[in-house]
C-alpha positions as CSV (number, residue, x, y, z in Angstrom):
1,X,-50.9,52.4,10.8
2,X,-48.9,49.4,12.3
3,X,-45.7,48.3,10.8
4,X,-45.1,44.9,9.9
5,X,-42.0,43.1,11.3
6,X,-39.2,42.7,9.0
7,X,-38.5,39.1,7.6
8,X,-35.0,38.9,7.4
9,X,-35.0,35.7,5.0
10,X,-37.2,37.6,2.4
11,X,-35.1,40.6,2.6
12,X,-32.1,38.5,2.1
13,X,-33.8,36.8,-0.8
14,X,-34.5,40.1,-2.5
15,X,-30.9,41.4,-2.3
16,X,-29.8,37.9,-3.5
17,X,-32.1,37.8,-6.7
18,X,-30.6,41.1,-7.8
19,X,-27.1,39.5,-8.2
20,X,-28.3,36.0,-8.5
21,X,-26.5,35.6,-12.2
22,X,-23.1,36.7,-11.2
23,X,-23.4,34.5,-8.0
24,X,-24.2,31.3,-10.1
25,X,-21.4,32.3,-12.6
26,X,-18.8,32.6,-9.6
27,X,-19.9,29.6,-7.9
28,X,-19.7,27.5,-11.1
29,X,-16.3,28.9,-11.6
30,X,-15.1,28.1,-8.3
31,X,-16.8,24.4,-8.8
32,X,-14.9,24.0,-11.9
33,X,-11.6,24.9,-10.6
34,X,-11.9,22.4,-7.9
35,X,-12.7,20.0,-10.6
36,X,-9.7,20.7,-12.5
37,X,-7.5,20.5,-9.4
38,X,-9.2,16.9,-8.4
39,X,-8.5,16.1,-12.4
40,X,-4.9,17.0,-12.0
41,X,-4.2,15.1,-9.0
42,X,-5.8,12.0,-10.4
43,X,-3.5,12.2,-13.4
44,X,-0.6,12.9,-11.2
45,X,-1.5,9.5,-9.5
46,X,-2.1,7.5,-12.7
47,X,1.2,8.8,-14.5
48,X,3.2,9.3,-11.1
49,X,5.8,11.9,-12.3
50,X,9.2,10.9,-11.0
51,X,9.9,13.0,-8.0
52,X,12.6,12.1,-5.1
53,X,11.0,14.9,-2.9
54,X,7.9,17.8,-2.9
55,X,8.0,21.0,-1.3
56,X,6.4,20.7,1.8
57,X,6.6,23.6,4.6
58,X,8.3,21.6,7.6
59,X,6.4,23.6,9.9
60,X,2.9,22.4,8.8
61,X,3.9,18.7,8.5
62,X,2.6,16.0,11.4
63,X,5.2,14.3,12.8
64,X,3.5,11.3,13.2
65,X,2.8,10.8,9.5
66,X,6.7,11.0,8.5
67,X,8.2,7.6,7.9
68,X,11.8,6.8,7.0
69,X,12.1,4.0,4.1
70,X,13.7,1.6,6.5
71,X,10.5,1.5,8.7
72,X,8.6,1.1,5.5
73,X,10.5,-1.8,4.1
74,X,10.4,-3.6,7.5
75,X,6.6,-3.3,7.1
76,X,6.6,-4.4,3.8
77,X,8.9,-7.4,4.3
78,X,7.2,-8.5,7.6
79,X,3.5,-8.5,6.0
80,X,4.6,-9.2,2.6
81,X,3.4,-5.9,1.1
82,X,4.6,-3.7,-2.0
83,X,5.8,-0.4,-1.8
84,X,5.3,0.8,-5.5
85,X,4.7,3.9,-7.6
86,X,0.6,4.8,-7.7
87,X,0.7,4.2,-11.6
88,X,0.7,0.6,-11.0
89,X,-2.2,0.6,-8.3
90,X,-5.2,-1.1,-10.2
91,X,-7.8,0.0,-7.7
92,X,-9.8,3.5,-7.9
93,X,-8.3,6.1,-5.2
94,X,-11.1,7.1,-3.0
95,X,-12.3,10.6,-2.9
96,X,-10.9,11.1,0.7
97,X,-7.4,10.3,-0.5
98,X,-8.1,13.3,-3.2
99,X,-9.2,15.5,-1.1
100,X,-6.2,14.9,1.5
101,X,-3.9,15.5,-1.4
102,X,-5.8,18.7,-2.5
103,X,-5.8,20.2,0.9
104,X,-1.9,19.4,1.3
105,X,-1.5,21.1,-2.1
106,X,-3.3,24.2,-0.9
107,X,-1.5,24.3,2.8
108,X,1.9,23.7,1.4
109,X,1.2,25.8,-1.9
110,X,2.8,23.1,-4.1
111,X,1.7,20.3,-6.5
112,X,2.5,17.1,-5.2
113,X,4.2,14.2,-7.2
114,X,6.1,10.8,-7.0
115,X,3.5,9.3,-5.0
116,X,4.0,5.8,-3.7
117,X,1.5,3.1,-2.6
118,X,1.9,0.4,0.3
119,X,-0.4,-2.5,-0.1
120,X,-0.5,-6.2,-0.9
121,X,0.7,-7.2,-4.5
122,X,-3.1,-8.2,-5.5
123,X,-3.8,-4.5,-5.7
124,X,-1.4,-3.7,-8.0
125,X,-0.8,-4.2,-11.8
126,X,2.6,-5.9,-11.9
127,X,4.8,-6.2,-14.9
128,X,5.4,-9.9,-14.7
129,X,3.9,-8.4,-9.6
130,X,-6.9,-4.5,1.7
131,X,-5.0,-2.2,3.0
132,X,-3.5,0.7,1.1
133,X,-1.5,3.6,2.4
134,X,-0.6,6.7,0.1
135,X,2.9,8.5,0.4
136,X,4.3,11.2,-1.1
137,X,8.1,11.8,-1.0
138,X,9.8,14.3,1.4
139,X,13.3,13.7,0.4
140,X,16.5,11.7,1.7
141,X,14.4,8.8,2.1
142,X,11.8,10.0,4.0
143,X,8.1,9.8,2.9
144,X,4.7,11.6,4.2
145,X,1.6,9.4,4.8
146,X,-1.1,11.3,2.9
147,X,-4.2,8.7,3.5
148,X,-5.0,5.2,4.7
149,X,-8.2,3.5,3.4
150,X,-9.7,0.2,3.2
151,X,-9.9,-3.0,5.7
152,X,-7.0,-3.8,8.3
153,X,-5.0,-6.7,7.8
154,X,-5.5,-10.3,9.0
155,X,-4.1,-10.3,12.6
156,X,-2.4,-13.6,11.9
157,X,-0.8,-12.2,8.4
158,X,2.8,-11.3,9.9
159,X,2.7,-15.0,11.1
160,X,1.4,-16.5,8.1
161,X,4.1,-14.5,5.9
162,X,7.0,-15.3,8.1
163,X,8.1,-18.2,5.8
164,X,8.0,-16.0,3.0
165,X,10.2,-13.3,4.8
166,X,13.7,-13.9,3.4
167,X,15.3,-17.2,1.8
168,X,16.7,-18.2,5.1
169,X,13.0,-18.5,6.7
170,X,11.8,-20.6,3.5
171,X,14.6,-22.9,4.0
172,X,14.0,-23.3,7.5
173,X,10.3,-24.2,6.8
174,X,11.1,-26.5,4.2
175,X,13.4,-28.4,6.6
176,X,10.9,-28.1,9.3
177,X,8.1,-29.5,6.9
178,X,10.3,-31.9,5.6
179,X,11.0,-33.5,9.0
180,X,7.2,-33.6,10.0
181,X,6.4,-35.3,6.8
182,X,9.1,-37.8,7.3
183,X,8.1,-38.5,10.7
184,X,4.4,-38.8,10.0
185,X,5.1,-41.8,7.7
186,X,8.4,-43.1,8.9
187,X,7.7,-42.8,12.8
188,X,8.6,-46.3,13.7
189,X,11.8,-46.0,11.9
190,X,13.0,-43.1,14.2
191,X,11.8,-45.0,17.5
192,X,14.2,-47.9,16.3
193,X,17.9,-46.9,17.3
194,X,19.1,-49.1,14.7
195,X,17.3,-47.7,12.1
196,X,18.0,-43.8,12.7
197,X,20.3,-43.5,9.8
198,X,17.8,-44.9,7.4
199,X,15.4,-42.2,8.7
200,X,17.9,-39.5,8.4
201,X,18.2,-40.7,4.5
202,X,14.6,-40.6,4.1
203,X,14.4,-37.1,5.5
204,X,17.2,-36.0,3.1
205,X,15.3,-37.2,0.2
206,X,12.1,-35.5,1.6
207,X,14.0,-32.2,1.8
208,X,15.3,-32.3,-1.2
209,X,11.6,-33.0,-2.6
210,X,10.2,-30.2,-0.9
211,X,12.8,-27.7,-1.9
212,X,12.5,-28.9,-5.4
213,X,8.7,-28.1,-5.4
214,X,9.1,-24.9,-3.8
215,X,11.6,-23.8,-6.4
216,X,9.6,-25.1,-9.3
217,X,6.7,-23.1,-7.9
218,X,8.4,-20.2,-7.2
219,X,10.0,-20.0,-10.9
220,X,6.6,-20.9,-12.4
221,X,4.5,-18.9,-10.8
222,X,7.1,-15.7,-10.4
223,X,7.4,-15.6,-6.6
224,X,10.1,-14.5,-4.8
225,X,10.9,-13.7,-0.8
226,X,9.6,-10.5,0.6
227,X,12.8,-8.8,1.1
228,X,13.5,-9.3,-2.5
229,X,10.3,-7.9,-3.8
230,X,8.8,-5.6,-1.6
231,X,9.6,-2.7,-3.9
232,X,9.9,-4.7,-7.1
233,X,7.4,-4.3,-10.1
234,X,8.3,-7.5,-11.6
235,X,7.2,-10.4,-9.2
236,X,3.7,-11.8,-8.2
237,X,2.6,-12.0,-4.6
């Protein structure tokens, strides 16, 4: 009588069937535990418990993901972004961000809190204020980059936002705009040396008008320059 070859898959199935119920219960318990962890992370992101630092294991941190607040401020001011608590973020957090937080919490054996988001102001629910970066505080004004998602910023965004970087830039832009407008409509006056004083007076009136319009628009729309609002929850974009 010839012996039949042993089918390992069938043998495995026989053994598995004997403990199928207990295995399913264990798997269900594991999945429920992971779901609870994710729900807790989402809750922490939404409520954003106040925290100046987290208990990271220093040796496990990746150096290229550690940023000082001064570097974060410079990028926010240059590109007109905000750096605010995650509770003001109005979009959903991607699952990849949740997974990275969960992995960090497991690796560092801690519960992270005090999360911050760097993003354009349109992505925040601001109290009358494309490419978010999620940070967790390390301490002493250092932050750890947890996750980045979305699209990259427009390559010319920094140039476009230069006039709004600070009050000095805004006034210089108004000055240049005033001169350009005055020159376009009164170039003949400038070319005539005997009327140069007249051109200067027209320029001053135009500058006053441009500044007045700028100030009126800023106040009516709740606007402000970037270095004043990069970490403020009160101003619009």
